[in-house]
mmCIF file of the C-alpha atoms, coordinates in Angstrom:
data_MODEL
# 
_entry.id   MODEL 
# 
loop_
_atom_site.group_PDB 
_atom_site.id 
_atom_site.type_symbol 
_atom_site.label_atom_id 
_atom_site.label_alt_id 
_atom_site.label_comp_id 
_atom_site.label_asym_id 
_atom_site.label_entity_id 
_atom_site.label_seq_id 
_atom_site.pdbx_PDB_ins_code 
_atom_site.Cartn_x 
_atom_site.Cartn_y 
_atom_site.Cartn_z 
_atom_site.occupancy 
_atom_site.B_iso_or_equiv 
_atom_site.pdbx_formal_charge 
_atom_site.auth_seq_id 
_atom_site.auth_comp_id 
_atom_site.auth_asym_id 
_atom_site.auth_atom_id 
_atom_site.pdbx_PDB_model_num 
ATOM 1  C CA . MET A 1 1  ? -59.912 -9.432  5.400   1.00 0.00 ? 1  MET A CA 1 
ATOM 2  C CA . PRO A 1 2  ? -61.061 -10.921 2.065   1.00 0.00 ? 2  PRO A CA 1 
ATOM 3  C CA . GLU A 1 3  ? -58.553 -13.045 0.218   1.00 0.00 ? 3  GLU A CA 1 
ATOM 4  C CA . THR A 1 4  ? -58.212 -13.179 -3.557  1.00 0.00 ? 4  THR A CA 1 
ATOM 5  C CA . PHE A 1 5  ? -57.623 -16.619 -4.992  1.00 0.00 ? 5  PHE A CA 1 
ATOM 6  C CA . LEU A 1 6  ? -57.305 -18.181 -8.420  1.00 0.00 ? 6  LEU A CA 1 
ATOM 7  C CA . SER A 1 7  ? -59.452 -21.151 -9.401  1.00 0.00 ? 7  SER A CA 1 
ATOM 8  C CA . LEU A 1 8  ? -57.943 -23.492 -11.997 1.00 0.00 ? 8  LEU A CA 1 
ATOM 9  C CA . GLN A 1 9  ? -60.689 -25.351 -13.842 1.00 0.00 ? 9  GLN A CA 1 
ATOM 10 C CA . GLN A 1 10 ? -58.634 -27.879 -15.775 1.00 0.00 ? 10 GLN A CA 1 
ATOM 11 C CA . ILE A 1 11 ? -55.241 -28.737 -17.203 1.00 0.00 ? 11 ILE A CA 1 
ATOM 12 C CA . ALA A 1 12 ? -55.108 -31.349 -19.928 1.00 0.00 ? 12 ALA A CA 1 
ATOM 13 C CA . VAL A 1 13 ? -52.087 -32.727 -21.750 1.00 0.00 ? 13 VAL A CA 1 
ATOM 14 C CA . ALA A 1 14 ? -52.220 -35.025 -24.769 1.00 0.00 ? 14 ALA A CA 1 
ATOM 15 C CA . PRO A 1 15 ? -51.386 -38.599 -23.727 1.00 0.00 ? 15 PRO A CA 1 
ATOM 16 C CA . GLY A 1 16 ? -48.268 -38.657 -25.880 1.00 0.00 ? 16 GLY A CA 1 
ATOM 17 C CA . ALA A 1 17 ? -46.984 -35.498 -24.200 1.00 0.00 ? 17 ALA A CA 1 
ATOM 18 C CA . SER A 1 18 ? -47.490 -36.611 -20.597 1.00 0.00 ? 18 SER A CA 1 
ATOM 19 C CA . ARG A 1 19 ? -44.458 -36.757 -18.321 1.00 0.00 ? 19 ARG A CA 1 
ATOM 20 C CA . GLY A 1 20 ? -42.645 -34.296 -20.574 1.00 0.00 ? 20 GLY A CA 1 
ATOM 21 C CA . GLY A 1 21 ? -43.007 -31.221 -18.394 1.00 0.00 ? 21 GLY A CA 1 
ATOM 22 C CA . VAL A 1 22 ? -45.927 -29.721 -20.335 1.00 0.00 ? 22 VAL A CA 1 
ATOM 23 C CA . GLY A 1 23 ? -48.358 -29.922 -17.412 1.00 0.00 ? 23 GLY A CA 1 
ATOM 24 C CA . SER A 1 24 ? -45.796 -28.442 -15.039 1.00 0.00 ? 24 SER A CA 1 
ATOM 25 C CA . ALA A 1 25 ? -45.130 -25.578 -17.456 1.00 0.00 ? 25 ALA A CA 1 
ATOM 26 C CA . LEU A 1 26 ? -48.850 -24.898 -17.819 1.00 0.00 ? 26 LEU A CA 1 
ATOM 27 C CA . LEU A 1 27 ? -49.298 -24.931 -14.057 1.00 0.00 ? 27 LEU A CA 1 
ATOM 28 C CA . GLU A 1 28 ? -46.379 -22.563 -13.535 1.00 0.00 ? 28 GLU A CA 1 
ATOM 29 C CA . GLY A 1 29 ? -47.894 -20.203 -16.108 1.00 0.00 ? 29 GLY A CA 1 
ATOM 30 C CA . VAL A 1 30 ? -51.163 -20.210 -14.177 1.00 0.00 ? 30 VAL A CA 1 
ATOM 31 C CA . ARG A 1 31 ? -49.298 -19.562 -10.924 1.00 0.00 ? 31 ARG A CA 1 
ATOM 32 C CA . ALA A 1 32 ? -47.445 -16.622 -12.495 1.00 0.00 ? 32 ALA A CA 1 
ATOM 33 C CA . LEU A 1 33 ? -50.698 -15.110 -13.768 1.00 0.00 ? 33 LEU A CA 1 
ATOM 34 C CA . GLY A 1 34 ? -52.251 -15.494 -10.329 1.00 0.00 ? 34 GLY A CA 1 
ATOM 35 C CA . ARG A 1 35 ? -49.336 -13.849 -8.575  1.00 0.00 ? 35 ARG A CA 1 
ATOM 36 C CA . ALA A 1 36 ? -49.364 -10.970 -11.082 1.00 0.00 ? 36 ALA A CA 1 
ATOM 37 C CA . ALA A 1 37 ? -53.080 -10.478 -10.364 1.00 0.00 ? 37 ALA A CA 1 
ATOM 38 C CA . GLY A 1 38 ? -52.471 -10.344 -6.615  1.00 0.00 ? 38 GLY A CA 1 
ATOM 39 C CA . CYS A 1 39 ? -53.882 -13.773 -5.808  1.00 0.00 ? 39 CYS A CA 1 
ATOM 40 C CA . ARG A 1 40 ? -52.576 -15.455 -2.698  1.00 0.00 ? 40 ARG A CA 1 
ATOM 41 C CA . ARG A 1 41 ? -53.923 -18.972 -3.289  1.00 0.00 ? 41 ARG A CA 1 
ATOM 42 C CA . LEU A 1 42 ? -54.559 -21.340 -6.191  1.00 0.00 ? 42 LEU A CA 1 
ATOM 43 C CA . VAL A 1 43 ? -57.333 -23.921 -5.906  1.00 0.00 ? 43 VAL A CA 1 
ATOM 44 C CA . THR A 1 44 ? -58.413 -26.683 -8.273  1.00 0.00 ? 44 THR A CA 1 
ATOM 45 C CA . ASP A 1 45 ? -60.603 -29.779 -8.340  1.00 0.00 ? 45 ASP A CA 1 
ATOM 46 C CA . VAL A 1 46 ? -59.531 -33.282 -9.232  1.00 0.00 ? 46 VAL A CA 1 
ATOM 47 C CA . TRP A 1 47 ? -61.649 -36.397 -9.598  1.00 0.00 ? 47 TRP A CA 1 
ATOM 48 C CA . ASP A 1 48 ? -61.124 -38.810 -6.729  1.00 0.00 ? 48 ASP A CA 1 
ATOM 49 C CA . PHE A 1 49 ? -60.521 -41.728 -9.124  1.00 0.00 ? 49 PHE A CA 1 
ATOM 50 C CA . ASN A 1 50 ? -57.842 -39.845 -11.097 1.00 0.00 ? 50 ASN A CA 1 
ATOM 51 C CA . GLU A 1 51 ? -54.788 -40.919 -9.127  1.00 0.00 ? 51 GLU A CA 1 
ATOM 52 C CA . GLY A 1 52 ? -52.421 -39.638 -11.820 1.00 0.00 ? 52 GLY A CA 1 
ATOM 53 C CA . ALA A 1 53 ? -53.794 -36.105 -11.514 1.00 0.00 ? 53 ALA A CA 1 
ATOM 54 C CA . ARG A 1 54 ? -53.882 -36.323 -7.724  1.00 0.00 ? 54 ARG A CA 1 
ATOM 55 C CA . ALA A 1 55 ? -50.214 -37.365 -7.680  1.00 0.00 ? 55 ALA A CA 1 
ATOM 56 C CA . PHE A 1 56 ? -49.333 -34.567 -10.147 1.00 0.00 ? 56 PHE A CA 1 
ATOM 57 C CA . TYR A 1 57 ? -50.854 -31.918 -7.895  1.00 0.00 ? 57 TYR A CA 1 
ATOM 58 C CA . ARG A 1 58 ? -49.484 -33.408 -4.651  1.00 0.00 ? 58 ARG A CA 1 
ATOM 59 C CA . ALA A 1 59 ? -45.968 -33.430 -6.122  1.00 0.00 ? 59 ALA A CA 1 
ATOM 60 C CA . ARG A 1 60 ? -46.362 -29.710 -6.826  1.00 0.00 ? 60 ARG A CA 1 
ATOM 61 C CA . GLY A 1 61 ? -47.368 -28.742 -3.312  1.00 0.00 ? 61 GLY A CA 1 
ATOM 62 C CA . PHE A 1 62 ? -51.167 -28.987 -3.424  1.00 0.00 ? 62 PHE A CA 1 
ATOM 63 C CA . ARG A 1 63 ? -52.963 -30.417 -0.430  1.00 0.00 ? 63 ARG A CA 1 
ATOM 64 C CA . PRO A 1 64 ? -56.590 -31.457 0.105   1.00 0.00 ? 64 PRO A CA 1 
ATOM 65 C CA . LEU A 1 65 ? -58.965 -28.606 0.879   1.00 0.00 ? 65 LEU A CA 1 
ATOM 66 C CA . ASN A 1 66 ? -62.415 -30.183 0.895   1.00 0.00 ? 66 ASN A CA 1 
ATOM 67 C CA . SER A 1 67 ? -64.280 -33.211 -0.405  1.00 0.00 ? 67 SER A CA 1 
ATOM 68 C CA . LYS A 1 68 ? -67.389 -33.438 -2.543  1.00 0.00 ? 68 LYS A CA 1 
ATOM 69 C CA . LEU A 1 69 ? -69.651 -36.391 -2.006  1.00 0.00 ? 69 LEU A CA 1 
ATOM 70 C CA . GLU A 1 70 ? -72.257 -37.836 -4.341  1.00 0.00 ? 70 GLU A CA 1 
ATOM 71 C CA . GLN A 1 71 ? -74.968 -40.431 -4.338  1.00 0.00 ? 71 GLN A CA 1 
ATOM 72 C CA . GLU A 1 72 ? -76.961 -41.855 -7.231  1.00 0.00 ? 72 GLU A CA 1 
ATOM 73 C CA . LEU A 1 73 ? -80.711 -41.593 -6.800  1.00 0.00 ? 73 LEU A CA 1 
# 
């Protein structure tokens, strides 16, 4: 059976507003929209070097799904 999911492209918070709950509120708004639309999963990408973003998502229940690899030519 096909599954409907929501893809979050990006959340950005001004540096002076970080750690103030803005990102969490934005993410919860996205989750609510997804649930209302009948989505069962939320997926997003995060740069491997962005440990702050990775920690943000991990703390909110996200887990790794896949990895993209690159190589300069």
